PyMOL CGO cylinders between C-alpha atoms (Angstrom):
from pymol import cmd
from pymol.cgo import CYLINDER

trace = [
    CYLINDER, -2.74, -5.00, -0.69, -4.59, -4.37, 2.57, 0.3, 1, 1, 1, 1, 1, 1,
    CYLINDER, -4.59, -4.37, 2.57, -4.81, -8.11, 3.22, 0.3, 1, 1, 1, 1, 1, 1,
    CYLINDER, -4.81, -8.11, 3.22, -1.03, -8.47, 2.87, 0.3, 1, 1, 1, 1, 1, 1,
    CYLINDER, -1.03, -8.47, 2.87, -0.47, -5.61, 5.32, 0.3, 1, 1, 1, 1, 1, 1,
    CYLINDER, -0.47, -5.61, 5.32, -2.91, -7.20, 7.78, 0.3, 1, 1, 1, 1, 1, 1,
    CYLINDER, -2.91, -7.20, 7.78, -1.06, -10.50, 7.43, 0.3, 1, 1, 1, 1, 1, 1,
    CYLINDER, -1.06, -10.50, 7.43, 2.28, -8.77, 8.05, 0.3, 1, 1, 1, 1, 1, 1,
    CYLINDER, 2.28, -8.77, 8.05, 0.92, -7.04, 11.16, 0.3, 1, 1, 1, 1, 1, 1,
    CYLINDER, 0.92, -7.04, 11.16, -0.47, -10.36, 12.46, 0.3, 1, 1, 1, 1, 1, 1,
    CYLINDER, -0.47, -10.36, 12.46, 2.92, -12.01, 11.96, 0.3, 1, 1, 1, 1, 1, 1,
    CYLINDER, 2.92, -12.01, 11.96, 4.67, -9.16, 13.79, 0.3, 1, 1, 1, 1, 1, 1,
    CYLINDER, 4.67, -9.16, 13.79, 2.21, -9.44, 16.70, 0.3, 1, 1, 1, 1, 1, 1,
    CYLINDER, 2.21, -9.44, 16.70, 2.66, -13.22, 16.83, 0.3, 1, 1, 1, 1, 1, 1,
    CYLINDER, 2.66, -13.22, 16.83, 6.45, -12.79, 16.91, 0.3, 1, 1, 1, 1, 1, 1,
    CYLINDER, 6.45, -12.79, 16.91, 6.96, -14.65, 13.61, 0.3, 1, 1, 1, 1, 1, 1,
    CYLINDER, 6.96, -14.65, 13.61, 9.01, -11.85, 12.05, 0.3, 1, 1, 1, 1, 1, 1,
    CYLINDER, 9.01, -11.85, 12.05, 12.08, -10.17, 13.50, 0.3, 1, 1, 1, 1, 1, 1,
    CYLINDER, 12.08, -10.17, 13.50, 13.01, -7.96, 10.51, 0.3, 1, 1, 1, 1, 1, 1,
    CYLINDER, 13.01, -7.96, 10.51, 10.92, -6.41, 7.75, 0.3, 1, 1, 1, 1, 1, 1,
    CYLINDER, 10.92, -6.41, 7.75, 13.07, -5.47, 4.77, 0.3, 1, 1, 1, 1, 1, 1,
    CYLINDER, 13.07, -5.47, 4.77, 11.72, -2.84, 2.37, 0.3, 1, 1, 1, 1, 1, 1,
    CYLINDER, 11.72, -2.84, 2.37, 13.35, -1.03, -0.51, 0.3, 1, 1, 1, 1, 1, 1,
    CYLINDER, 13.35, -1.03, -0.51, 11.86, 2.39, 0.24, 0.3, 1, 1, 1, 1, 1, 1,
    CYLINDER, 11.86, 2.39, 0.24, 9.86, 3.71, 3.19, 0.3, 1, 1, 1, 1, 1, 1,
    CYLINDER, 9.86, 3.71, 3.19, 6.78, 4.27, 1.01, 0.3, 1, 1, 1, 1, 1, 1,
    CYLINDER, 6.78, 4.27, 1.01, 6.67, 0.58, 0.06, 0.3, 1, 1, 1, 1, 1, 1,
    CYLINDER, 6.67, 0.58, 0.06, 5.35, -0.24, 3.51, 0.3, 1, 1, 1, 1, 1, 1,
    CYLINDER, 5.35, -0.24, 3.51, 3.00, 2.70, 3.84, 0.3, 1, 1, 1, 1, 1, 1,
    CYLINDER, 3.00, 2.70, 3.84, 2.54, 6.01, 2.09, 0.3, 1, 1, 1, 1, 1, 1,
    CYLINDER, 2.54, 6.01, 2.09, 1.75, 7.86, 5.29, 0.3, 1, 1, 1, 1, 1, 1,
    CYLINDER, 1.75, 7.86, 5.29, 2.69, 7.70, 8.95, 0.3, 1, 1, 1, 1, 1, 1,
    CYLINDER, 2.69, 7.70, 8.95, 5.78, 5.49, 8.56, 0.3, 1, 1, 1, 1, 1, 1,
    CYLINDER, 5.78, 5.49, 8.56, 6.98, 6.44, 12.09, 0.3, 1, 1, 1, 1, 1, 1,
    CYLINDER, 6.98, 6.44, 12.09, 3.80, 4.96, 13.58, 0.3, 1, 1, 1, 1, 1, 1,
    CYLINDER, 3.80, 4.96, 13.58, 4.44, 1.61, 11.86, 0.3, 1, 1, 1, 1, 1, 1,
    CYLINDER, 4.44, 1.61, 11.86, 8.08, 1.77, 12.87, 0.3, 1, 1, 1, 1, 1, 1,
    CYLINDER, 8.08, 1.77, 12.87, 7.18, 2.34, 16.52, 0.3, 1, 1, 1, 1, 1, 1,
    CYLINDER, 7.18, 2.34, 16.52, 4.49, -0.35, 16.47, 0.3, 1, 1, 1, 1, 1, 1,
    CYLINDER, 4.49, -0.35, 16.47, 6.80, -2.96, 14.91, 0.3, 1, 1, 1, 1, 1, 1,
    CYLINDER, 6.80, -2.96, 14.91, 9.62, -2.03, 17.30, 0.3, 1, 1, 1, 1, 1, 1,
    CYLINDER, 9.62, -2.03, 17.30, 7.28, -2.48, 20.27, 0.3, 1, 1, 1, 1, 1, 1,
    CYLINDER, 7.28, -2.48, 20.27, 6.93, -6.14, 19.19, 0.3, 1, 1, 1, 1, 1, 1,
    CYLINDER, 6.93, -6.14, 19.19, 10.68, -6.56, 18.67, 0.3, 1, 1, 1, 1, 1, 1,
    CYLINDER, 10.68, -6.56, 18.67, 10.53, -6.27, 14.88, 0.3, 1, 1, 1, 1, 1, 1,
    CYLINDER, 10.53, -6.27, 14.88, 13.02, -4.06, 13.07, 0.3, 1, 1, 1, 1, 1, 1,
    CYLINDER, 13.02, -4.06, 13.07, 12.24, -2.30, 9.80, 0.3, 1, 1, 1, 1, 1, 1,
    CYLINDER, 12.24, -2.30, 9.80, 15.24, -2.24, 7.50, 0.3, 1, 1, 1, 1, 1, 1,
    CYLINDER, 15.24, -2.24, 7.50, 15.03, 0.28, 4.66, 0.3, 1, 1, 1, 1, 1, 1,
    CYLINDER, 15.03, 0.28, 4.66, 17.43, -0.54, 1.81, 0.3, 1, 1, 1, 1, 1, 1,
    CYLINDER, 17.43, -0.54, 1.81, 17.33, 2.77, -0.04, 0.3, 1, 1, 1, 1, 1, 1,
    CYLINDER, 17.33, 2.77, -0.04, 20.21, 4.92, 1.00, 0.3, 1, 1, 1, 1, 1, 1,
    CYLINDER, 20.21, 4.92, 1.00, 18.59, 8.16, -0.06, 0.3, 1, 1, 1, 1, 1, 1,
    CYLINDER, 18.59, 8.16, -0.06, 18.48, 10.29, 3.03, 0.3, 1, 1, 1, 1, 1, 1,
    CYLINDER, 18.48, 10.29, 3.03, 17.32, 13.48, 1.45, 0.3, 1, 1, 1, 1, 1, 1,
    CYLINDER, 17.32, 13.48, 1.45, 15.96, 16.06, 3.82, 0.3, 1, 1, 1, 1, 1, 1,
    CYLINDER, 15.96, 16.06, 3.82, 12.64, 17.30, 2.55, 0.3, 1, 1, 1, 1, 1, 1,
    CYLINDER, 12.64, 17.30, 2.55, 11.01, 20.52, 3.53, 0.3, 1, 1, 1, 1, 1, 1,
    CYLINDER, 11.01, 20.52, 3.53, 7.58, 20.43, 5.12, 0.3, 1, 1, 1, 1, 1, 1,
    CYLINDER, 7.58, 20.43, 5.12, 6.11, 21.75, 1.87, 0.3, 1, 1, 1, 1, 1, 1,
    CYLINDER, 6.11, 21.75, 1.87, 7.82, 19.03, -0.20, 0.3, 1, 1, 1, 1, 1, 1,
    CYLINDER, 7.82, 19.03, -0.20, 6.57, 16.30, 2.13, 0.3, 1, 1, 1, 1, 1, 1,
    CYLINDER, 6.57, 16.30, 2.13, 3.05, 17.76, 1.92, 0.3, 1, 1, 1, 1, 1, 1,
    CYLINDER, 3.05, 17.76, 1.92, 3.24, 17.90, -1.88, 0.3, 1, 1, 1, 1, 1, 1,
    CYLINDER, 3.24, 17.90, -1.88, 4.48, 14.29, -2.00, 0.3, 1, 1, 1, 1, 1, 1,
    CYLINDER, 4.48, 14.29, -2.00, 1.63, 13.19, 0.29, 0.3, 1, 1, 1, 1, 1, 1,
    CYLINDER, 1.63, 13.19, 0.29, -0.94, 14.96, -1.92, 0.3, 1, 1, 1, 1, 1, 1,
    CYLINDER, -0.94, 14.96, -1.92, 0.49, 13.31, -5.03, 0.3, 1, 1, 1, 1, 1, 1,
    CYLINDER, 0.49, 13.31, -5.03, 0.30, 9.92, -3.29, 0.3, 1, 1, 1, 1, 1, 1,
    CYLINDER, 0.30, 9.92, -3.29, -3.33, 10.53, -2.34, 0.3, 1, 1, 1, 1, 1, 1,
    CYLINDER, -3.33, 10.53, -2.34, -4.23, 11.48, -5.91, 0.3, 1, 1, 1, 1, 1, 1,
    CYLINDER, -4.23, 11.48, -5.91, -2.38, 8.44, -7.30, 0.3, 1, 1, 1, 1, 1, 1,
    CYLINDER, -2.38, 8.44, -7.30, -4.15, 6.13, -4.85, 0.3, 1, 1, 1, 1, 1, 1,
    CYLINDER, -4.15, 6.13, -4.85, -7.56, 7.65, -5.60, 0.3, 1, 1, 1, 1, 1, 1,
    CYLINDER, -7.56, 7.65, -5.60, -6.94, 7.42, -9.35, 0.3, 1, 1, 1, 1, 1, 1,
    CYLINDER, -6.94, 7.42, -9.35, -5.92, 3.78, -9.07, 0.3, 1, 1, 1, 1, 1, 1,
    CYLINDER, -5.92, 3.78, -9.07, -9.08, 2.92, -7.15, 0.3, 1, 1, 1, 1, 1, 1,
    CYLINDER, -9.08, 2.92, -7.15, -11.26, 4.89, -9.57, 0.3, 1, 1, 1, 1, 1, 1,
    CYLINDER, -11.26, 4.89, -9.57, -9.74, 3.26, -12.66, 0.3, 1, 1, 1, 1, 1, 1,
    CYLINDER, -9.74, 3.26, -12.66, -9.83, -0.15, -11.01, 0.3, 1, 1, 1, 1, 1, 1,
    CYLINDER, -9.83, -0.15, -11.01, -13.52, 0.23, -10.24, 0.3, 1, 1, 1, 1, 1, 1,
    CYLINDER, -13.52, 0.23, -10.24, -14.19, 1.42, -13.78, 0.3, 1, 1, 1, 1, 1, 1,
    CYLINDER, -14.19, 1.42, -13.78, -12.33, -1.57, -15.21, 0.3, 1, 1, 1, 1, 1, 1,
    CYLINDER, -12.33, -1.57, -15.21, -14.22, -3.98, -12.97, 0.3, 1, 1, 1, 1, 1, 1,
    CYLINDER, -14.22, -3.98, -12.97, -17.54, -2.44, -14.05, 0.3, 1, 1, 1, 1, 1, 1,
    CYLINDER, -17.54, -2.44, -14.05, -16.57, -2.73, -17.72, 0.3, 1, 1, 1, 1, 1, 1,
    CYLINDER, -16.57, -2.73, -17.72, -15.48, -6.37, -17.28, 0.3, 1, 1, 1, 1, 1, 1,
    CYLINDER, -15.48, -6.37, -17.28, -18.79, -7.16, -15.58, 0.3, 1, 1, 1, 1, 1, 1,
    CYLINDER, -18.79, -7.16, -15.58, -20.78, -5.52, -18.39, 0.3, 1, 1, 1, 1, 1, 1,
    CYLINDER, -20.78, -5.52, -18.39, -18.72, -7.36, -21.01, 0.3, 1, 1, 1, 1, 1, 1,
    CYLINDER, -18.72, -7.36, -21.01, -19.32, -10.68, -19.25, 0.3, 1, 1, 1, 1, 1, 1,
    CYLINDER, -19.32, -10.68, -19.25, -23.06, -9.96, -19.03, 0.3, 1, 1, 1, 1, 1, 1,
    CYLINDER, -23.06, -9.96, -19.03, -23.19, -9.11, -22.73, 0.3, 1, 1, 1, 1, 1, 1,
    CYLINDER, -23.19, -9.11, -22.73, -21.30, -12.25, -23.64, 0.3, 1, 1, 1, 1, 1, 1,
    CYLINDER, -21.30, -12.25, -23.64, -23.66, -14.34, -21.50, 0.3, 1, 1, 1, 1, 1, 1,
    CYLINDER, -23.66, -14.34, -21.50, -26.78, -12.84, -23.11, 0.3, 1, 1, 1, 1, 1, 1,
    CYLINDER, -26.78, -12.84, -23.11, -25.33, -13.37, -26.61, 0.3, 1, 1, 1, 1, 1, 1,
    CYLINDER, -25.33, -13.37, -26.61, -24.77, -17.05, -25.84, 0.3, 1, 1, 1, 1, 1, 1,
    CYLINDER, -24.77, -17.05, -25.84, -28.35, -17.38, -24.55, 0.3, 1, 1, 1, 1, 1, 1,
    CYLINDER, -28.35, -17.38, -24.55, -29.81, -15.73, -27.61, 0.3, 1, 1, 1, 1, 1, 1,
]
cmd.load_cgo(trace, "trace")
């Protein structure tokens, strides 16, 4: 995911992209969307958000949403690391069974 974002940023800097179309603001970034918007705009790239939900959130609701996003991201990384460790152990066991 990070590599795709880096690639997008490089293309914006190089002037290869004039419009970035996203379904929801959080599809580009979970946090600090205005910073990305300003950065892209400074290179002449527009961000077009397709979702037409313009709900006004309170500060508390935005904070709660951010915390939920952080927990979801952390959980995904934790479970991904656990899965990778288990796959590695499984592969090692399979390799030692074939040797034996």
